[in-house]
TIKELUM-592722 format. One record per residue (C-alpha): x, z, y; residue number from 1; residue in three letters. Coordinates in nm, 3 decimals. Layout:
BEGIN
{px=X	pz=Z	py=Y	lose=NUM	vextor=Ala}
...
This chain:
BEGIN
{px=1.821	pz=0.734	py=-0.336	lose=1	vextor=Unk}
{px=1.458	pz=0.694	py=-0.228	lose=2	vextor=Unk}
{px=1.164	pz=0.787	py=-0.448	lose=3	vextor=Unk}
{px=0.811	pz=0.689	py=-0.368	lose=4	vextor=Unk}
{px=0.517	pz=0.912	py=-0.467	lose=5	vextor=Unk}
{px=0.185	pz=0.736	py=-0.446	lose=6	vextor=Unk}
{px=-0.176	pz=0.895	py=-0.457	lose=7	vextor=Unk}
{px=-0.540	pz=0.826	py=-0.392	lose=8	vextor=Unk}
{px=-0.638	pz=0.571	py=-0.653	lose=9	vextor=Unk}
{px=-0.959	pz=0.588	py=-0.862	lose=10	vextor=Unk}
{px=-1.300	pz=0.432	py=-0.929	lose=11	vextor=Unk}
{px=-1.535	pz=0.330	py=-0.655	lose=12	vextor=Unk}
{px=-1.856	pz=0.135	py=-0.621	lose=13	vextor=Unk}
{px=-1.863	pz=-0.185	py=-0.420	lose=14	vextor=Unk}
{px=-1.866	pz=-0.131	py=-0.063	lose=15	vextor=Unk}
{px=-1.703	pz=0.226	py=-0.092	lose=16	vextor=Unk}
{px=-1.392	pz=0.351	py=0.043	lose=17	vextor=Unk}
{px=-1.057	pz=0.493	py=-0.074	lose=18	vextor=Unk}
{px=-0.747	pz=0.639	py=0.111	lose=19	vextor=Unk}
{px=-0.389	pz=0.586	py=-0.044	lose=20	vextor=Unk}
{px=-0.077	pz=0.760	py=0.054	lose=21	vextor=Unk}
{px=0.292	pz=0.683	py=-0.016	lose=22	vextor=Unk}
{px=0.547	pz=0.949	py=0.057	lose=23	vextor=Unk}
{px=0.928	pz=0.892	py=0.059	lose=24	vextor=Unk}
{px=1.154	pz=1.153	py=-0.082	lose=25	vextor=Unk}
{px=1.423	pz=1.097	py=0.197	lose=26	vextor=Unk}
{px=1.397	pz=1.031	py=0.569	lose=27	vextor=Unk}
{px=1.413	pz=0.668	py=0.634	lose=28	vextor=Unk}
{px=1.646	pz=0.552	py=0.897	lose=29	vextor=Unk}
{px=1.761	pz=0.208	py=1.065	lose=30	vextor=Unk}
{px=1.552	pz=-0.110	py=1.019	lose=31	vextor=Unk}
{px=1.306	pz=-0.112	py=0.727	lose=32	vextor=Unk}
{px=0.979	pz=-0.234	py=0.610	lose=33	vextor=Unk}
{px=0.710	pz=-0.034	py=0.430	lose=34	vextor=Unk}
{px=0.389	pz=-0.182	py=0.264	lose=35	vextor=Unk}
{px=0.145	pz=-0.213	py=-0.021	lose=36	vextor=Unk}
{px=0.153	pz=-0.480	py=-0.279	lose=37	vextor=Unk}
{px=-0.123	pz=-0.531	py=-0.554	lose=38	vextor=Unk}
{px=-0.153	pz=-0.708	py=-0.877	lose=39	vextor=Unk}
{px=-0.496	pz=-0.797	py=-1.016	lose=40	vextor=Unk}
{px=-0.512	pz=-0.876	py=-1.394	lose=41	vextor=Unk}
{px=-0.396	pz=-1.240	py=-1.456	lose=42	vextor=Unk}
{px=-0.290	pz=-1.283	py=-1.091	lose=43	vextor=Unk}
{px=0.041	pz=-1.284	py=-0.913	lose=44	vextor=Unk}
{px=0.155	pz=-0.974	py=-0.722	lose=45	vextor=Unk}
{px=0.067	pz=-1.011	py=-0.359	lose=46	vextor=Unk}
{px=0.146	pz=-0.837	py=-0.036	lose=47	vextor=Unk}
{px=-0.175	pz=-0.673	py=0.084	lose=48	vextor=Unk}
{px=-0.038	pz=-0.496	py=0.398	lose=49	vextor=Unk}
{px=0.306	pz=-0.394	py=0.558	lose=50	vextor=Unk}
{px=0.477	pz=-0.242	py=0.841	lose=51	vextor=Unk}
{px=0.758	pz=-0.506	py=0.920	lose=52	vextor=Unk}
{px=1.109	pz=-0.431	py=1.041	lose=53	vextor=Unk}
{px=1.005	pz=-0.543	py=1.366	lose=54	vextor=Unk}
{px=0.752	pz=-0.266	py=1.393	lose=55	vextor=Unk}
{px=0.439	pz=-0.486	py=1.367	lose=56	vextor=Unk}
{px=0.174	pz=-0.485	py=1.092	lose=57	vextor=Unk}
{px=0.093	pz=-0.759	py=0.854	lose=58	vextor=Unk}
{px=-0.228	pz=-0.812	py=0.656	lose=59	vextor=Unk}
{px=-0.320	pz=-1.060	py=0.393	lose=60	vextor=Unk}
{px=-0.624	pz=-1.262	py=0.494	lose=61	vextor=Unk}
{px=-0.811	pz=-1.130	py=0.189	lose=62	vextor=Unk}
{px=-0.789	pz=-0.766	py=0.319	lose=63	vextor=Unk}
{px=-0.786	pz=-0.827	py=0.710	lose=64	vextor=Unk}
{px=-1.061	pz=-0.623	py=0.872	lose=65	vextor=Unk}
{px=-1.117	pz=-0.394	py=0.579	lose=66	vextor=Unk}
{px=-0.784	pz=-0.237	py=0.512	lose=67	vextor=Unk}
{px=-0.565	pz=-0.032	py=0.764	lose=68	vextor=Unk}
{px=-0.226	pz=0.098	py=0.730	lose=69	vextor=Unk}
{px=-0.092	pz=0.392	py=0.926	lose=70	vextor=Unk}
{px=0.213	pz=0.626	py=0.900	lose=71	vextor=Unk}
{px=0.346	pz=0.968	py=0.987	lose=72	vextor=Unk}
{px=0.704	pz=0.956	py=1.059	lose=73	vextor=Unk}
{px=0.740	pz=1.337	py=1.036	lose=74	vextor=Unk}
{px=0.615	pz=1.321	py=0.685	lose=75	vextor=Unk}
{px=0.780	pz=0.995	py=0.576	lose=76	vextor=Unk}
{px=0.459	pz=0.890	py=0.468	lose=77	vextor=Unk}
{px=0.244	pz=0.564	py=0.487	lose=78	vextor=Unk}
{px=-0.139	pz=0.562	py=0.446	lose=79	vextor=Unk}
{px=-0.367	pz=0.279	py=0.336	lose=80	vextor=Unk}
{px=-0.739	pz=0.309	py=0.433	lose=81	vextor=Unk}
{px=-0.945	pz=0.075	py=0.228	lose=82	vextor=Unk}
{px=-1.315	pz=0.014	py=0.340	lose=83	vextor=Unk}
{px=-1.595	pz=-0.219	py=0.228	lose=84	vextor=Unk}
{px=-1.424	pz=-0.240	py=-0.111	lose=85	vextor=Unk}
{px=-1.503	pz=-0.556	py=-0.339	lose=86	vextor=Unk}
{px=-1.472	pz=-0.589	py=-0.708	lose=87	vextor=Unk}
{px=-1.191	pz=-0.856	py=-0.647	lose=88	vextor=Unk}
{px=-0.992	pz=-0.562	py=-0.486	lose=89	vextor=Unk}
{px=-0.949	pz=-0.412	py=-0.832	lose=90	vextor=Unk}
{px=-0.577	pz=-0.414	py=-0.891	lose=91	vextor=Unk}
{px=-0.264	pz=-0.201	py=-0.931	lose=92	vextor=Unk}
{px=-0.140	pz=-0.113	py=-0.600	lose=93	vextor=Unk}
{px=0.232	pz=-0.056	py=-0.536	lose=94	vextor=Unk}
{px=0.409	pz=0.095	py=-0.245	lose=95	vextor=Unk}
{px=0.716	pz=-0.090	py=-0.140	lose=96	vextor=Unk}
{px=1.013	pz=-0.006	py=0.081	lose=97	vextor=Unk}
{px=1.285	pz=-0.252	py=0.192	lose=98	vextor=Unk}
{px=1.588	pz=-0.056	py=0.338	lose=99	vextor=Unk}
{px=1.888	pz=-0.275	py=0.436	lose=100	vextor=Unk}
{px=1.972	pz=-0.440	py=0.103	lose=101	vextor=Unk}
{px=1.792	pz=-0.183	py=-0.078	lose=102	vextor=Unk}
{px=1.431	pz=-0.218	py=-0.250	lose=103	vextor=Unk}
{px=1.227	pz=0.079	py=-0.366	lose=104	vextor=Unk}
{px=0.897	pz=0.080	py=-0.553	lose=105	vextor=Unk}
{px=0.627	pz=0.335	py=-0.642	lose=106	vextor=Unk}
{px=0.496	pz=0.373	py=-0.988	lose=107	vextor=Unk}
{px=0.167	pz=0.182	py=-0.909	lose=108	vextor=Unk}
{px=-0.171	pz=0.339	py=-0.874	lose=109	vextor=Unk}
{px=-0.503	pz=0.184	py=-1.030	lose=110	vextor=Unk}
{px=-0.792	pz=0.093	py=-0.812	lose=111	vextor=Unk}
{px=-1.120	pz=-0.013	py=-0.985	lose=112	vextor=Unk}
{px=-1.415	pz=-0.140	py=-0.797	lose=113	vextor=Unk}
{px=-1.727	pz=-0.158	py=-1.013	lose=114	vextor=Unk}
{px=-2.087	pz=-0.067	py=-1.017	lose=115	vextor=Unk}
């Protein structure tokens, strides 16, 4: 089974930056997607950014131009760089992996953007 370990959350001021990581406990093979979901209080969980199974990237309109995902295949790790953070970015962020018919989730990391 694959376990996802997240790190990098915290409290930042508007306009600040954070960098997340999501490390998988096993080497991922075959076709899979890997990305970040987020859920703000009182709102639906949304897909913020993702590496698709086709190898391209997806960004929600709300984060486009501010968030960037990258990965280190040797470390089975995905990174999320968040710049120009806004109060509306406040949410719990979840790492997600879809591997064949299997789905794996991180525990969730709180991001709070406030002055």
